[in-house]
N, C-alpha and C positions, 0 to 999 in steps of 0.2 A: 136028845140034844141035837141030832142031825137035822130034824125037821123044824125045830123051833130055836129061837134065840131070845133070851130074856134081856131086856134093856130098860133103862130108866132108873127111877128111884122109888123106894118104898121098902116094904118088908123084905123083899127078895134082893134088895140092893140095887135094883134097876127101875124102881118106880112102879112095878107091877104090870107093865105093858108086855105083851107077848108078840113075838115076831116069828114068822115061818118063812122058809125058802120057797119061793114060787117059781124060780127059774134061774137061768144063767144068761149073762150078756155075751157080746161077741168076743170078749176076752176071757171068758170062762169064770167070771166072778159071779158069785151068787147074788140074786136079787131077793130082798126080804119084803114081806108085807106085814103090816101091824095087825095084831089080833087084839081087839079091845079087851081091856081088863074089866072084871066084874066090880072091882073095888072103886074105880074112878070113871067118871064120864069122859067121853072123848074130848081131847084138847084140840082147840083150833090151831092149825099149823102156824107157828110163829114166823115172823119176817126174817128171811135169810139175807143178811147184809152182803153176802158174797155171791148171791144168785145161784146157789147149788140147787137148781131145780130138780136134779135127779136124786138129791138126798145123800150126796157123797162129799167127802173132804179129804184132802191129803193129810198125812201125818197121823198121830194118835198113838201108834204102838212102836214107832221107830223103825219098822221093817220096810217102810216105803210103800206098803200096800194100802190101797184105799179101804177105809173102814166106813161102814154105814153110820150115818148120824140119824138117829131117830127124829121123826117130826116132833116139834115142840121142844127140842133140846135146848137147854139153858146152860151155857158154860159156866155161869156164876151161881147157879143153884138158888137163885132168889125166887123164881117162879112168881114174880110180881108183875102187875100190869105195867104197860109202858109209861114212861115218865110224863106226867101232866103238870106243866109249870103253874097252871091256874087251879089245879085241884078239881078238875071236872070229872070226879069219880063216877058220877051218875049218868055219864054220857050214854046215849043210846048206842049199843054196839052196831046197829045197822046203819047208822048215819055216817060212819067214817070218822077218821081222826080229825079233831079240830083243836089246834094248839091254843085257841083263845076261849075254849069252853063254850062255843056257840054251836047251835044246831046247824047241820049242813043244809037244812031246808030253809034257813033264814034268808038265803039269797045274798048274803054279804060276804065279802072277801076282805078281811082285815089285813092290815100291813104287818108282815112278819120279817121284812128285810133287815130290820134293825136289831133282831134278836136271834140267837142261835141256841137250839136245844142241846142239852148235854148228851154227848155220845161217849160212852166209856171206851177205854183203850181195848182194841180187839187183837186177837191172835191171828196172824196171817197164816196161810196154808203152809208156808215154808218154816214155820216155827217161830218167826220173829214177832216182835210186838208192833201192832198197828199204832201209829201216832194218834194221840187224842185229838179230837176235833178242836179247831182254834176257838178261842174265846172271842166272841164278837165284841166290837168296839162298844163301849158303854156298859160293859159287864164287869163285875168284880167277884173274885172267888171268896167264898166265906170260909170260916174255920171248919164247918161241918161238911165241906165238900160241895155244898150247894152254891148256886150263883145268885148274887144280889145285883139287881139291875139298877143302874143310876139313871137319873133323869137327863135326857138329852133334848136338844132343840128339835121339835117336831116340824112337820111340813109348814104349819102356819107361821112358825118363827122364821123359817127361811123365806116365806112369802113377804113377811114384814121387812126383813133385811133387804130383799130385792126391791120392794116398794120404796124404802128409804133411799137406796142408791139411785133409783130411777128419778125420785123427786129431787134429790140433790143435783143430779146431772141436768135435769130440766131447768132447775133454778139457775145453775151456772150458765146454761145456754141463754136463758132469758136475760141475765145480767150482761153477758157478752153482747147480745143483740142490742140492748139498751145503750151500752158504751159505744158500739159502732154507729148507732143512730145519732147519738149526741155528737160524735165526731163529724158525721156527715152534715148535720145541721150547722155546726160551727163553721165548717169549711164553706158551706153554701152561703152563710151569712157574710163571711169575709169576701167571697167573690161578688156577691150582690153589692156590698158596700163599695168595692173597687169600681164596679160598673157604674154605680150611681155617681160616685165622685168624678170618674172620668167623663161621664156624660154631662154633668153639671159644669165641669171645667171647659169642655168643648163649647157648650151653649154660652157660657160666659165669654169665652174668647171670641166666639162668632157674633156676640151681641144679640142673642136670641132670648136671653132671660128677661122676663118682664121687669122693667124699671132698672135694668142694669145695662150699661153700654160696654161695648168691646173696647180694648185698649186703643187709643188713638182716634176714636170716633169724635164726632162734634161735641158730644156731651162728656167725653172722657177728659182726663186731666193729665195723662201720661205724656202725650206728644202734642206739641203745638202744631197748628195747621201748616205753618211755614216750614217746620222741620220734618214733615212727613215725606217719605220717599215715593216718587211717582215715576212711572215710565210712560212716555207720551210719543205717539206717532201721528203725523198728519196725513189725512187721506184726501186726495183730489179725485173726484169723479168727473171724468171727461165724457160728455155726451157727444159721441161721434156723429150722431144724426142731426142734432140741433146746434152744435158748435158752442156749447156752454159748459161751465164748470160749476161744481159744488164742492165745498170743503168742510171737513169735520175733523175734530181732534179725538182720538181714542186714548183714554186715560186709564191707567192701572195704578191705583193707589195701593202699593204693597204693604203699607203700614196699617191702614184701616181695612184692608181686604174689600175694597169697593171699586167698582168700575163705572166709567161714564163716557158718554158720547157728547161732546160739546160742538154745537152747530155754529159755524162761523159765517155770518152774512158776507156776501160778495162786496158789500159797501164798506166793510171795515177798512178804516184808514190805517195804512202801514207807513213806517218811516225807517229809512236805512241809516247807516252811520253818517252819511254825508248830510243828513237833514232833509233829503228828498222824501216827500210824502206822496203815496199813491193808494189805490184801492186794492183789496185782496184779489179781485177778479183780474185786474190789469197786471198785478204782480205775477199771477200764475201764468198769464199769457206771455208777458214780456221777460220776466226774470227767471222763470222756470222754478224747479223744485228747490234748488239750493238757495237761491236768493229769497224766495218766499219764506222758507223756513227760518232764515236768519232774521227777516223782518218781523215775523211773528214772535220770535224770541225777544226782540227789542221792545215791541209794543206790550206784550203780555207778561214779560218777565219770566218766561218758561225756558225749559231746556228740552227741546224736541230731539229725540234720538234718531228719527228716520222719517222718510217720506214714501208713501205708497200711492203711486199713480194707478188708479183703477178705472180703465176705460169701460164703457158700458158693455161691450161684448164679454169682457172678463167677469164683470158682475153677473151677467146672465149665466155663464159657465159655473161660477162659484155657487150660486143658488141651486143649480141643478146637481152639482156634486154633493151638496149636503142633503139633498132629497126634498127640495121645495121648502117653503117657509110658511108659517101661520102668523098673521098679524091682524090688527084691527084697522080697517080702511075707513077714511072719512069722506070718500066720494067715489062715484063711478068713473072709471077711466076707459075711454074708447080704445078700440083696437087700432093701432096706427096702420096696420096693413089691410084693414077692411076697405073695400072699394065701393060697396053700395051703402047708401044712406040708411039710417035706422038699424044698422047691424047691432047685435048684442054687444054690450061692453066687455072688454077684456078683463077688467077688474070690477067687481061689484062692491058696493058700500056695505059694511057690516062688520060684525065681530068674528074673530077667528077665521078669517078668509085665507084659504090656501092659495099661494101664488107660485106659479112656475117661474123659471128663470126669465122668460120673456115678460110675463106679467109683472114680476118684481122690478125689472128695468123700466117698464112703462109707468108704474106707480111712482118710482123714485125720481123720475124726471118730469112728471106731469105738473103743469101749472095752468090752472083753469082760468077762464076769462075773468078779468078784474082782480085776480089774486096777486098778492105780493110774492116776491122771491122767497120770503120766509116760509110760506105755505109749502112750496116745493121742497125747500131744505128740510123741513120737518118730516116729510114723507121719505126722503133719503135716509134720515136718521132712523126711522122706524124699520126700514128695510135692513139696515146694518145691524140693528139690535136683534131682529128676527133671524138674521143669518148667523149671528154669534150663538144664539140659543140652539141652533141645529148643528153647529160645528163641533167636532170632537174635542173633548177636554184633555185628551192625551197629546202631549207635544209631538210625538213621533207621527201620529195619525194626522194631526193638523198640518205638520210640515209636509207630509205626503200630499195633502189636498192642495197646498200652495204650489208645490212642485208640479202637480198635474195641470195647473193653469198655464204653465209654460210662459210665465211673464218674465220680462227683463226688468228687475227692480233697480231703483236708483241707489247707488252706493251712499252710505255704507250698509244699507239694509240688505240682508241675505234671506234666502228661503228659510233657513233654520231659525234665524232671529224672528222673522215675521210669524212663522208657524208656532213657535213657543209663546210669543206674545199673544197671539189670537187664542191659543188654547187656554191661557190663564183668564182672559176675558170671557171665553165661552163658559168656563166653570162658574164665574161670578154671575153671568147672565142666567144660567140654569138655576142657580141658587137664589135668585131674586135680589141680588146685591148689585144691580146695574140700573142706571137711569140715563135718560137722554134729556139734555137741557140746551137752551139756545143762549148764545152770548148776545145780550141786548146792546145795541149801539144807537146812537142818536142819528138824526137825519143826515148829518154830514160825515157819518162813519166813525165818529170819535166815541170814546168811553167816558162814562161818568163814574163818580166815586162809588155810587151804589152798585154799579156793575163790577167794579174791582172787588168789592167785598163779597158779593154773592157768588160769583163765578171765578173770577181771576184769582182771588185769594183763597177761597175755600176749596174749590175743585182743582184749580191748576197750581195753587201754591205760589203764585207769582204776584207781581205788583206792576200796575200800569205805570210805565216810566214817564216822568215829566222832564222837560228839558232842564239841564243843570244851569246854575247861575252863570251869566256871561255867555251862554250858548247863543246860537243864531236865532233870530226872531222867526217864529213859524208863521207862514202866510198861507192861508187857504184861498185857492183861486177857483171861482165858479165862472164858467164861460157862458155869456149871454150875447155874444156877438153874432152868432149864427155860423161862424167859421170854426170848424173843429180844430184846425191847426193852431189857432190863437192860444189855446191852453198850453201846448208844448212850447211855443215861443215865449210865453210869459214865464214858464218854469225856468227856461234857460237864462232869461234875463235876471230873474230873482236870485238864482243860485250864483250867477256871476257877481251879483251885488252883495253876496254874503248872507242872504236870507234863506231860511228853510222853506221848503215847498210842500204844500198839502193839496192834493187834487180834490176839489170840491164838486166835481161833476159838471153837468151841462144844464143850464136853465131851460125851462119848458118853452120860453119865448124870448125873442130878441129884445134888448133894451137899448135905448139911444145913448144914455149917459152911464158912465162907469161910477162905481162907488168904492171907497176905501173906508172900512168901518173898524173901530176899536171899541172895547167894552170897558177897559180899565184906563183911568186917566194917565197912569204911568206909561201906557202904550200909545198915547197921542203922538208923541214925537216919532215913535217907530212907524206909525201909520203915515205920517208926513214924509218920512224917508222912503217908504214903499211907493207912494204916489210919484215921487220924483224919479225913482228908479224905473218905473213903468211908463213914464212920460205922461202922467195924468195930472190935471190941474189940481191945485191945492184945495179948491172948492169941493173936490170930490171927497175930502176927508170929513168923516162925521162919526159921532158916537152912536153906538147901537149894539145889537146882539151879535155875539161872535161865538162860534162853536167852541166847546171846551178844549178841543185839541189844538186850537190855533190862537195866536196872539192878535193877528190882524186878518180881516176877511176882505178879499177883493172880488168885486163883481164886474167883470169886463163887459163894457158896453160897446156899441158900434163906434164910439169916439176913440176907442183904443187903436193906436197905431204901433204895431210891433216894430222894434228896433231893427235896423238893417243887420244882416248877418255879419 
């Protein structure tokens, strides 16, 4: 018994296995070696769950000494194969344990995370009970101690759930994107509708819609021509070199948003409150700005707000300040400063000619051989309209331009008033809402009914005034005596006799006999009284053509003898 120790189970109570002492460890404890039994083949060493690689465990006899545990020791005495949940009893021992009953050489690794094999309660080295292994989720304990596995969602089920969630989220995102797109489209449609409506309203108001007129235009019905509001300024161009004048009216119709330049011939007959009649040119020279403005209001029925005297040096500076002008010219204009003959013209005939300040003045004052004063007046109007197109539409900037000219304006016109007025006209000229027209007058300077309708009424909003009933008889005097002073002497005589005076100009040649002419039979008596007042014989009275602006026409001949002062 000293050399051997019998352990195990069998007929000898220890399984028939023999053990003998082969030595002692560092603590003096014996080390045993198994001696195989003849009755049983050697058993493969069983798995030690506590890792006792040396074959020892604490406890056993209660003495605290380490007792040897034979290899293959089974504390439950079952001596059965490890638990195989799939019943793979025929597994090849050399292939290793496979809980799914598949050969290790198959190369497949099945999932085992969802199942846990049964591990019975173990005894710990300290004598306590080892807790049983937890039952995996998805397992149920049966009545016989075995575990029944319930079916749980596998990986494919989880993939389906994830796919459904992904699809649902993507659908929601698409619906949200569609809602945002619809909102943007609706908002864009509203904005476009507002823009179109605003643009159409502006075009309607500006009169640019085809077949539709702006409020207050000639084809409109909202505001009558006479009730439209207009701002009017008269401009006198003084040619300091040739000693002549040219006059135009600048008209801003604030109701129809239209601008005009009305050309006034120097031969226009004017009449003041006393009944004295003269020409526009003579009024500018004699009566000055204030007197001429009042006479224009009387004849045209207008309300002129101010007078702008524009001498040719100031016109040259104005064109240069706006950066030259572009207009269509109707003739070549020679350079007035050229000394040699055959020099190149200062202004060339053609379309869109660029004119400097000097060239603009030369063109505005040029009157070619055989041309009437109306041809020169038309060129001045073209220069004014070209200047307005280049002038700033900003009132402050236009006022600065006027102030830079350093002019002394006739009261009540101020730099600010003139600058603001010109800025409005400049805006109309740039937008194509500006025109230049000439006031047509008859040879004696008077207006006709057609003139009143086409220009005076439609553009100026006035009415050519006729003498009231019982007013003084208007007498037009044409001098054919050869003496210029006779016209003035006849004027004084007629005014002293209670007649109105209209200057009829000077005849091209002298006449021996004077004439007193009436056109209406009702004016025959008036003609007779005029002849007596001037000291002319009664035989001089005759019926004939009389200018529309006068009741009686007198042609002074060399037989006229002015009355003594």
